[in-house]
PDB file of N, CA, C and O in Angstrom:
ATOM      1  N   MET A   1       0.616  -1.116   0.206  1.00  0.00           N
ATOM      2  CA  MET A   1       0.020   0.409  -0.338  1.00  0.00           C
ATOM      3  C   MET A   1       0.954   1.417  -0.077  1.00  0.00           C
ATOM      4  O   MET A   1       2.142   1.215   0.176  1.00  0.00           O
ATOM      5  N   THR A   2       0.281   2.744  -0.154  1.00  0.00           N
ATOM      6  CA  THR A   2       1.324   4.104  -0.763  1.00  0.00           C
ATOM      7  C   THR A   2       1.201   4.239   1.136  1.00  0.00           C
ATOM      8  O   THR A   2       0.607   3.458   1.879  1.00  0.00           O
ATOM      9  N   ASP A   3       1.926   5.409   1.500  1.00  0.00           N
ATOM     10  CA  ASP A   3       1.787   5.512   2.769  1.00  0.00           C
ATOM     11  C   ASP A   3       0.985   6.774   2.931  1.00  0.00           C
ATOM     12  O   ASP A   3       0.751   7.490   3.904  1.00  0.00           O
ATOM     13  N   ASP A   4       0.655   6.813   1.722  1.00  0.00           N
ATOM     14  CA  ASP A   4      -1.349   8.073   2.115  1.00  0.00           C
ATOM     15  C   ASP A   4      -2.121   6.644   2.116  1.00  0.00           C
ATOM     16  O   ASP A   4      -1.446   6.366   3.106  1.00  0.00           O
ATOM     17  N   SER A   5      -2.776   5.679   1.955  1.00  0.00           N
ATOM     18  CA  SER A   5      -3.605   4.990   2.854  1.00  0.00           C
ATOM     19  C   SER A   5      -3.397   4.418   3.580  1.00  0.00           C
ATOM     20  O   SER A   5      -4.380   3.757   3.916  1.00  0.00           O
ATOM     21  N   ALA A   6      -1.954   4.103   4.528  1.00  0.00           N
ATOM     22  CA  ALA A   6      -1.655   3.220   5.634  1.00  0.00           C
ATOM     23  C   ALA A   6      -1.829   4.730   6.608  1.00  0.00           C
ATOM     24  O   ALA A   6      -2.076   4.489   7.790  1.00  0.00           O
ATOM     25  N   ALA A   7      -1.741   6.070   6.285  1.00  0.00           N
ATOM     26  CA  ALA A   7      -2.107   7.430   6.729  1.00  0.00           C
ATOM     27  C   ALA A   7      -3.862   6.675   7.102  1.00  0.00           C
ATOM     28  O   ALA A   7      -4.163   5.867   7.980  1.00  0.00           O
ATOM     29  N   VAL A   8      -4.396   7.075   6.462  1.00  0.00           N
ATOM     30  CA  VAL A   8      -5.667   7.226   6.517  1.00  0.00           C
ATOM     31  C   VAL A   8      -6.085   5.671   7.215  1.00  0.00           C
ATOM     32  O   VAL A   8      -6.890   5.584   8.142  1.00  0.00           O
ATOM     33  N   THR A   9      -5.430   4.547   6.633  1.00  0.00           N
ATOM     34  CA  THR A   9      -6.067   3.367   7.152  1.00  0.00           C
ATOM     35  C   THR A   9      -6.124   3.631   8.945  1.00  0.00           C
ATOM     36  O   THR A   9      -7.132   3.733   9.645  1.00  0.00           O
ATOM     37  N   ASP A  10      -4.470   3.701   9.419  1.00  0.00           N
ATOM     38  CA  ASP A  10      -3.853   4.350  10.646  1.00  0.00           C
ATOM     39  C   ASP A  10      -4.968   5.207  11.496  1.00  0.00           C
ATOM     40  O   ASP A  10      -4.668   5.496  12.654  1.00  0.00           O
ATOM     41  N   GLY A  11      -5.966   5.537  11.091  1.00  0.00           N
ATOM     42  CA  GLY A  11      -6.708   6.864  11.857  1.00  0.00           C
ATOM     43  C   GLY A  11      -6.225   8.350  11.166  1.00  0.00           C
ATOM     44  O   GLY A  11      -5.805   9.185  11.967  1.00  0.00           O
ATOM     45  N   GLU A  12      -6.249   8.585  10.253  1.00  0.00           N
ATOM     46  CA  GLU A  12      -6.244   9.836   9.969  1.00  0.00           C
ATOM     47  C   GLU A  12      -7.259  10.507   9.801  1.00  0.00           C
ATOM     48  O   GLU A  12      -8.094  10.016   9.042  1.00  0.00           O
ATOM     49  N   ASP A  13      -7.669  12.294  10.635  1.00  0.00           N
ATOM     50  CA  ASP A  13      -8.598  12.336  10.692  1.00  0.00           C
ATOM     51  C   ASP A  13      -9.169  13.193   9.435  1.00  0.00           C
ATOM     52  O   ASP A  13      -8.987  14.365   9.106  1.00  0.00           O
ATOM     53  N   ALA A  14     -10.141  11.857   8.710  1.00  0.00           N
ATOM     54  CA  ALA A  14     -10.813  12.106   7.477  1.00  0.00           C
ATOM     55  C   ALA A  14     -11.182  13.468   7.094  1.00  0.00           C
ATOM     56  O   ALA A  14     -11.377  13.786   5.921  1.00  0.00           O
ATOM     57  N   THR A  15     -11.307  14.526   8.394  1.00  0.00           N
ATOM     58  CA  THR A  15     -11.858  16.789   8.163  1.00  0.00           C
ATOM     59  C   THR A  15     -10.364  17.408   7.339  1.00  0.00           C
ATOM     60  O   THR A  15     -10.178  18.450   6.709  1.00  0.00           O
ATOM     61  N   GLU A  16      -9.621  16.474   7.609  1.00  0.00           N
ATOM     62  CA  GLU A  16      -8.152  17.277   6.547  1.00  0.00           C
ATOM     63  C   GLU A  16      -8.445  17.264   5.071  1.00  0.00           C
ATOM     64  O   GLU A  16      -8.084  18.085   4.228  1.00  0.00           O
ATOM     65  N   ASP A  17      -9.346  15.907   4.882  1.00  0.00           N
ATOM     66  CA  ASP A  17     -10.319  15.089   3.209  1.00  0.00           C
ATOM     67  C   ASP A  17     -11.076  17.167   2.976  1.00  0.00           C
ATOM     68  O   ASP A  17     -10.892  18.046   2.134  1.00  0.00           O
ATOM     69  N   SER A  18     -12.016  17.042   4.443  1.00  0.00           N
ATOM     70  CA  SER A  18     -12.919  18.173   3.448  1.00  0.00           C
ATOM     71  C   SER A  18     -12.349  19.402   2.961  1.00  0.00           C
ATOM     72  O   SER A  18     -13.203  20.268   2.766  1.00  0.00           O
ATOM     73  N   GLU A  19     -10.562  19.912   2.576  1.00  0.00           N
ATOM     74  CA  GLU A  19     -10.746  21.059   2.475  1.00  0.00           C
ATOM     75  C   GLU A  19      -9.539  21.537   1.624  1.00  0.00           C
ATOM     76  O   GLU A  19      -8.755  22.486   1.605  1.00  0.00           O
ATOM     77  N   GLU A  20      -9.933  19.751   0.532  1.00  0.00           N
ATOM     78  CA  GLU A  20      -8.976  19.189  -0.494  1.00  0.00           C
ATOM     79  C   GLU A  20     -10.401  19.542  -0.911  1.00  0.00           C
ATOM     80  O   GLU A  20     -11.332  19.148  -0.208  1.00  0.00           O
ATOM     81  N   PRO A  21     -10.714  20.538  -2.436  1.00  0.00           N
ATOM     82  CA  PRO A  21     -11.229  20.043  -3.399  1.00  0.00           C
ATOM     83  C   PRO A  21     -11.793  18.234  -4.069  1.00  0.00           C
ATOM     84  O   PRO A  21     -11.130  17.199  -4.148  1.00  0.00           O
ATOM     85  N   LEU A  22     -12.916  18.449  -4.356  1.00  0.00           N
ATOM     86  CA  LEU A  22     -12.947  17.176  -4.254  1.00  0.00           C
ATOM     87  C   LEU A  22     -12.343  16.348  -5.234  1.00  0.00           C
ATOM     88  O   LEU A  22     -12.158  15.150  -5.022  1.00  0.00           O
ATOM     89  N   SER A  23     -11.946  17.044  -6.550  1.00  0.00           N
ATOM     90  CA  SER A  23     -11.209  16.458  -7.461  1.00  0.00           C
ATOM     91  C   SER A  23      -9.714  15.933  -7.270  1.00  0.00           C
ATOM     92  O   SER A  23      -9.078  15.391  -8.174  1.00  0.00           O
ATOM     93  N   ASP A  24      -9.155  16.198  -5.770  1.00  0.00           N
ATOM     94  CA  ASP A  24      -8.138  16.336  -5.080  1.00  0.00           C
ATOM     95  C   ASP A  24      -8.319  15.021  -4.310  1.00  0.00           C
ATOM     96  O   ASP A  24      -7.411  14.190  -4.310  1.00  0.00           O
ATOM     97  N   VAL A  25      -9.714  14.769  -3.516  1.00  0.00           N
ATOM     98  CA  VAL A  25     -10.008  13.606  -3.615  1.00  0.00           C
ATOM     99  C   VAL A  25     -10.150  12.997  -3.899  1.00  0.00           C
ATOM    100  O   VAL A  25      -9.328  12.202  -3.441  1.00  0.00           O
ATOM    101  N   VAL A  26     -11.060  12.320  -4.831  1.00  0.00           N
ATOM    102  CA  VAL A  26     -11.293  11.145  -6.097  1.00  0.00           C
ATOM    103  C   VAL A  26      -9.499  11.036  -6.779  1.00  0.00           C
ATOM    104  O   VAL A  26      -8.929   9.950  -6.666  1.00  0.00           O
ATOM    105  N   GLU A  27      -9.012  11.812  -7.217  1.00  0.00           N
ATOM    106  CA  GLU A  27      -7.536  11.908  -7.605  1.00  0.00           C
ATOM    107  C   GLU A  27      -6.691  10.553  -6.813  1.00  0.00           C
ATOM    108  O   GLU A  27      -6.406   9.419  -7.200  1.00  0.00           O
ATOM    109  N   SER A  28      -6.464  11.297  -5.524  1.00  0.00           N
ATOM    110  CA  SER A  28      -5.749  10.696  -4.503  1.00  0.00           C
ATOM    111  C   SER A  28      -6.359   9.237  -4.206  1.00  0.00           C
ATOM    112  O   SER A  28      -5.735   8.218  -4.503  1.00  0.00           O
ATOM    113  N   VAL A  29      -7.531   9.214  -3.643  1.00  0.00           N
ATOM    114  CA  VAL A  29      -8.672   7.912  -3.056  1.00  0.00           C
ATOM    115  C   VAL A  29      -8.340   6.810  -4.627  1.00  0.00           C
ATOM    116  O   VAL A  29      -7.855   5.696  -4.428  1.00  0.00           O
ATOM    117  N   LEU A  30      -8.668   7.285  -6.165  1.00  0.00           N
ATOM    118  CA  LEU A  30      -8.119   6.639  -7.015  1.00  0.00           C
ATOM    119  C   LEU A  30      -6.741   5.385  -7.294  1.00  0.00           C
ATOM    120  O   LEU A  30      -6.544   4.224  -7.653  1.00  0.00           O
ATOM    121  N   SER A  31      -6.064   6.599  -6.836  1.00  0.00           N
ATOM    122  CA  SER A  31      -4.463   6.468  -6.824  1.00  0.00           C
ATOM    123  C   SER A  31      -4.049   5.583  -5.614  1.00  0.00           C
ATOM    124  O   SER A  31      -2.871   5.223  -5.620  1.00  0.00           O
ATOM    125  N   ASP A  32      -5.168   4.997  -4.125  1.00  0.00           N
ATOM    126  CA  ASP A  32      -4.741   4.994  -3.198  1.00  0.00           C
ATOM    127  C   ASP A  32      -5.669   2.854  -3.578  1.00  0.00           C
ATOM    128  O   ASP A  32      -5.353   1.722  -3.214  1.00  0.00           O
ATOM    129  N   ILE A  33      -6.268   3.163  -4.036  1.00  0.00           N
ATOM    130  CA  ILE A  33      -7.555   1.667  -4.176  1.00  0.00           C
ATOM    131  C   ILE A  33      -6.411   0.696  -4.721  1.00  0.00           C
ATOM    132  O   ILE A  33      -5.978  -0.312  -4.162  1.00  0.00           O
ATOM    133  N   ASP A  34      -5.871   1.457  -6.435  1.00  0.00           N
ATOM    134  CA  ASP A  34      -5.093   1.349  -7.364  1.00  0.00           C
ATOM    135  C   ASP A  34      -3.724   0.311  -6.363  1.00  0.00           C
ATOM    136  O   ASP A  34      -3.437  -0.885  -6.307  1.00  0.00           O
ATOM    137  N   ALA A  35      -3.195   1.577  -5.715  1.00  0.00           N
ATOM    138  CA  ALA A  35      -2.065   0.679  -5.275  1.00  0.00           C
ATOM    139  C   ALA A  35      -3.118  -0.785  -4.744  1.00  0.00           C
ATOM    140  O   ALA A  35      -3.185  -1.825  -5.399  1.00  0.00           O
ATOM    141  N   ALA A  36      -3.780  -0.558  -3.576  1.00  0.00           N
ATOM    142  CA  ALA A  36      -4.144  -1.679  -2.585  1.00  0.00           C
ATOM    143  C   ALA A  36      -4.495  -2.835  -3.292  1.00  0.00           C
ATOM    144  O   ALA A  36      -4.306  -3.823  -2.582  1.00  0.00           O
ATOM    145  N   HIS A  37      -4.940  -3.122  -4.432  1.00  0.00           N
ATOM    146  CA  HIS A  37      -5.759  -3.595  -4.834  1.00  0.00           C
ATOM    147  C   HIS A  37      -4.681  -4.545  -5.888  1.00  0.00           C
ATOM    148  O   HIS A  37      -5.054  -5.613  -6.374  1.00  0.00           O
ATOM    149  N   GLU A  38      -2.760  -3.720  -6.234  1.00  0.00           N
ATOM    150  CA  GLU A  38      -1.674  -4.250  -7.359  1.00  0.00           C
ATOM    151  C   GLU A  38      -1.220  -4.543  -5.612  1.00  0.00           C
ATOM    152  O   GLU A  38      -1.124  -5.738  -5.890  1.00  0.00           O
ATOM    153  N   ASP A  39      -0.930  -4.512  -4.375  1.00  0.00           N
ATOM    154  CA  ASP A  39      -0.880  -5.220  -3.144  1.00  0.00           C
ATOM    155  C   ASP A  39      -1.607  -6.249  -3.168  1.00  0.00           C
ATOM    156  O   ASP A  39      -0.985  -7.204  -2.703  1.00  0.00           O
ATOM    157  N   TYR A  40      -2.692  -6.525  -3.509  1.00  0.00           N
ATOM    158  CA  TYR A  40      -3.644  -7.588  -3.177  1.00  0.00           C
ATOM    159  C   TYR A  40      -3.081  -8.966  -4.057  1.00  0.00           C
ATOM    160  O   TYR A  40      -2.698 -10.059  -3.640  1.00  0.00           O
ATOM    161  N   GLU A  41      -3.271  -8.132  -6.216  1.00  0.00           N
ATOM    162  CA  GLU A  41      -2.576  -8.996  -7.081  1.00  0.00           C
ATOM    163  C   GLU A  41      -1.536 -10.069  -6.621  1.00  0.00           C
ATOM    164  O   GLU A  41      -1.595 -11.287  -6.458  1.00  0.00           O
ATOM    165  N   ARG A  42      -0.207  -8.782  -6.427  1.00  0.00           N
ATOM    166  CA  ARG A  42       1.171  -9.704  -5.504  1.00  0.00           C
ATOM    167  C   ARG A  42       1.090 -10.727  -4.718  1.00  0.00           C
ATOM    168  O   ARG A  42       1.850 -11.688  -4.831  1.00  0.00           O
ATOM    169  N   GLY A  43      -0.100 -10.624  -3.573  1.00  0.00           N
ATOM    170  CA  GLY A  43       0.387 -11.202  -1.958  1.00  0.00           C
ATOM    171  C   GLY A  43       0.216 -10.776  -1.303  1.00  0.00           C
ATOM    172  O   GLY A  43      -0.518 -11.186  -0.403  1.00  0.00           O
ATOM    173  N   TYR A  44       0.891  -9.458  -1.328  1.00  0.00           N
ATOM    174  CA  TYR A  44       1.463  -9.313  -0.103  1.00  0.00           C
ATOM    175  C   TYR A  44      -0.400  -8.803   1.139  1.00  0.00           C
ATOM    176  O   TYR A  44      -0.234  -9.151   2.308  1.00  0.00           O
ATOM    177  N   THR A  45      -1.445  -8.305   0.940  1.00  0.00           N
ATOM    178  CA  THR A  45      -2.372  -8.053   2.065  1.00  0.00           C
ATOM    179  C   THR A  45      -3.410  -9.506   1.130  1.00  0.00           C
ATOM    180  O   THR A  45      -3.448 -10.012   0.008  1.00  0.00           O
ATOM    181  N   ASP A  46      -4.227  -9.685   2.711  1.00  0.00           N
ATOM    182  CA  ASP A  46      -4.999 -10.306   2.020  1.00  0.00           C
ATOM    183  C   ASP A  46      -6.806  -9.286   1.705  1.00  0.00           C
ATOM    184  O   ASP A  46      -7.154  -8.140   1.991  1.00  0.00           O
ATOM    185  N   ALA A  47      -7.428 -10.300   1.099  1.00  0.00           N
ATOM    186  CA  ALA A  47      -8.663  -9.672   0.505  1.00  0.00           C
ATOM    187  C   ALA A  47      -9.666  -8.558   1.994  1.00  0.00           C
ATOM    188  O   ALA A  47     -10.586  -7.747   1.886  1.00  0.00           O
ATOM    189  N   ASP A  48      -9.021  -8.988   3.026  1.00  0.00           N
ATOM    190  CA  ASP A  48     -10.358  -8.684   4.196  1.00  0.00           C
ATOM    191  C   ASP A  48      -9.577  -7.137   3.846  1.00  0.00           C
ATOM    192  O   ASP A  48     -10.080  -6.172   3.269  1.00  0.00           O
ATOM    193  N   ALA A  49      -7.839  -7.312   4.548  1.00  0.00           N
ATOM    194  CA  ALA A  49      -7.688  -6.022   4.940  1.00  0.00           C
ATOM    195  C   ALA A  49      -7.909  -5.232   3.340  1.00  0.00           C
ATOM    196  O   ALA A  49      -8.811  -4.396   3.387  1.00  0.00           O
ATOM    197  N   THR A  50      -7.253  -5.363   1.988  1.00  0.00           N
ATOM    198  CA  THR A  50      -7.865  -4.388   1.092  1.00  0.00           C
ATOM    199  C   THR A  50      -8.836  -4.224   1.095  1.00  0.00           C
ATOM    200  O   THR A  50      -8.945  -3.001   1.003  1.00  0.00           O
ATOM    201  N   LEU A  51     -10.719  -5.074   1.190  1.00  0.00           N
ATOM    202  CA  LEU A  51     -11.816  -4.478   1.341  1.00  0.00           C
ATOM    203  C   LEU A  51     -11.861  -3.832   2.242  1.00  0.00           C
ATOM    204  O   LEU A  51     -12.979  -3.319   2.299  1.00  0.00           O
ATOM    205  N   SER A  52     -10.823  -3.335   3.587  1.00  0.00           N
ATOM    206  CA  SER A  52     -10.881  -2.317   5.125  1.00  0.00           C
ATOM    207  C   SER A  52     -10.163  -1.041   4.042  1.00  0.00           C
ATOM    208  O   SER A  52     -10.471   0.109   4.355  1.00  0.00           O
ATOM    209  N   VAL A  53      -9.455  -1.170   3.096  1.00  0.00           N
ATOM    210  CA  VAL A  53      -8.566   0.128   2.586  1.00  0.00           C
ATOM    211  C   VAL A  53      -9.169   0.328   1.641  1.00  0.00           C
ATOM    212  O   VAL A  53      -8.583   1.288   1.141  1.00  0.00           O
ATOM    213  N   VAL A  54     -10.258  -0.013   0.795  1.00  0.00           N
ATOM    214  CA  VAL A  54     -11.185   0.416   0.072  1.00  0.00           C
ATOM    215  C   VAL A  54     -11.739   1.261   0.669  1.00  0.00           C
ATOM    216  O   VAL A  54     -11.658   2.462   0.408  1.00  0.00           O
ATOM    217  N   MET A  55     -12.538   0.648   1.768  1.00  0.00           N
ATOM    218  CA  MET A  55     -13.853   0.912   2.288  1.00  0.00           C
ATOM    219  C   MET A  55     -13.715   1.907   2.537  1.00  0.00           C
ATOM    220  O   MET A  55     -14.673   2.645   2.307  1.00  0.00           O
ATOM    221  N   THR A  56     -12.492   2.509   3.133  1.00  0.00           N
ATOM    222  CA  THR A  56     -12.020   3.342   4.349  1.00  0.00           C
ATOM    223  C   THR A  56     -11.945   4.630   3.376  1.00  0.00           C
ATOM    224  O   THR A  56     -11.770   5.714   3.931  1.00  0.00           O
ATOM    225  N   HIS A  57     -12.019   4.611   2.497  1.00  0.00           N
ATOM    226  CA  HIS A  57     -11.426   5.179   1.015  1.00  0.00           C
ATOM    227  C   HIS A  57     -12.583   5.857   0.232  1.00  0.00           C
ATOM    228  O   HIS A  57     -12.679   6.929  -0.364  1.00  0.00           O
ATOM    229  N   VAL A  58     -13.617   4.580   0.517  1.00  0.00           N
ATOM    230  CA  VAL A  58     -15.300   5.081  -0.439  1.00  0.00           C
ATOM    231  C   VAL A  58     -16.160   6.528   1.309  1.00  0.00           C
ATOM    232  O   VAL A  58     -17.055   7.306   0.977  1.00  0.00           O
ATOM    233  N   GLU A  59     -15.722   6.535   2.619  1.00  0.00           N
ATOM    234  CA  GLU A  59     -15.400   7.298   3.770  1.00  0.00           C
ATOM    235  C   GLU A  59     -14.917   8.498   2.959  1.00  0.00           C
ATOM    236  O   GLU A  59     -15.716   9.356   2.585  1.00  0.00           O
ATOM    237  N   ARG A  60     -13.940   8.545   2.754  1.00  0.00           N
ATOM    238  CA  ARG A  60     -13.158   9.532   2.297  1.00  0.00           C
ATOM    239  C   ARG A  60     -14.121  10.098   1.218  1.00  0.00           C
ATOM    240  O   ARG A  60     -14.986  10.962   1.357  1.00  0.00           O
ATOM    241  N   LEU A  61     -14.007   9.875   0.865  1.00  0.00           N
ATOM    242  CA  LEU A  61     -14.829  10.178  -0.656  1.00  0.00           C
ATOM    243  C   LEU A  61     -16.511  10.956  -0.432  1.00  0.00           C
ATOM    244  O   LEU A  61     -16.791  12.048  -0.926  1.00  0.00           O
ATOM    245  N   ARG A  62     -17.562  10.050   0.477  1.00  0.00           N
ATOM    246  CA  ARG A  62     -18.087  10.641   0.804  1.00  0.00           C
ATOM    247  C   ARG A  62     -18.237  11.554   2.531  1.00  0.00           C
ATOM    248  O   ARG A  62     -19.241  11.703   3.227  1.00  0.00           O
ATOM    249  N   ASP A  63     -17.031  11.945   2.732  1.00  0.00           N
ATOM    250  CA  ASP A  63     -16.660  12.943   3.742  1.00  0.00           C
ATOM    251  C   ASP A  63     -16.474  14.178   2.323  1.00  0.00           C
ATOM    252  O   ASP A  63     -17.577  14.666   2.078  1.00  0.00           O
ATOM    253  N   ALA A  64     -15.572  14.630   1.579  1.00  0.00           N
ATOM    254  CA  ALA A  64     -15.820  15.431   0.938  1.00  0.00           C
ATOM    255  C   ALA A  64     -16.467  15.051  -0.495  1.00  0.00           C
ATOM    256  O   ALA A  64     -15.982  15.262  -1.607  1.00  0.00           O
ATOM    257  N   HIS A  65     -17.425  14.570  -0.237  1.00  0.00           N
ATOM    258  CA  HIS A  65     -18.996  14.728  -1.309  1.00  0.00           C
ATOM    259  C   HIS A  65     -19.745  15.786  -0.505  1.00  0.00           C
ATOM    260  O   HIS A  65     -20.254  16.824  -0.928  1.00  0.00           O
ATOM    261  N   ASP A  66     -19.703  15.213   1.004  1.00  0.00           N
ATOM    262  CA  ASP A  66     -20.556  15.781   1.362  1.00  0.00           C
ATOM    263  C   ASP A  66     -20.260  16.840   2.323  1.00  0.00           C
ATOM    264  O   ASP A  66     -20.950  17.242   3.260  1.00  0.00           O
ATOM    265  N   ALA A  67     -18.864  17.299   1.838  1.00  0.00           N
ATOM    266  CA  ALA A  67     -18.136  19.342   1.995  1.00  0.00           C
ATOM    267  C   ALA A  67     -18.677  20.219   1.668  1.00  0.00           C
ATOM    268  O   ALA A  67     -18.981  21.323   2.121  1.00  0.00           O
ATOM    269  N   GLU A  68     -18.838  19.528   0.581  1.00  0.00           N
ATOM    270  CA  GLU A  68     -18.696  20.750  -1.401  1.00  0.00           C
ATOM    271  C   GLU A  68     -20.533  20.869  -0.891  1.00  0.00           C
ATOM    272  O   GLU A  68     -21.327  21.501  -1.587  1.00  0.00           O
TER     273      GLU A  68
END
């Protein structure tokens, strides 16, 4: 996983994302989800961990959308 996705899964405050433009949040989330998928495909993480990363980013997207 990328350092950004690890920070979010480690409890980074989602309110920081609400200050970013939605397009920046979407770009960052998609990049982190792609990295999580690549890690899963390489066997570095299991499905539960990958899904957890994805769902954390879904929440990030929801928070950014609600802030707009």
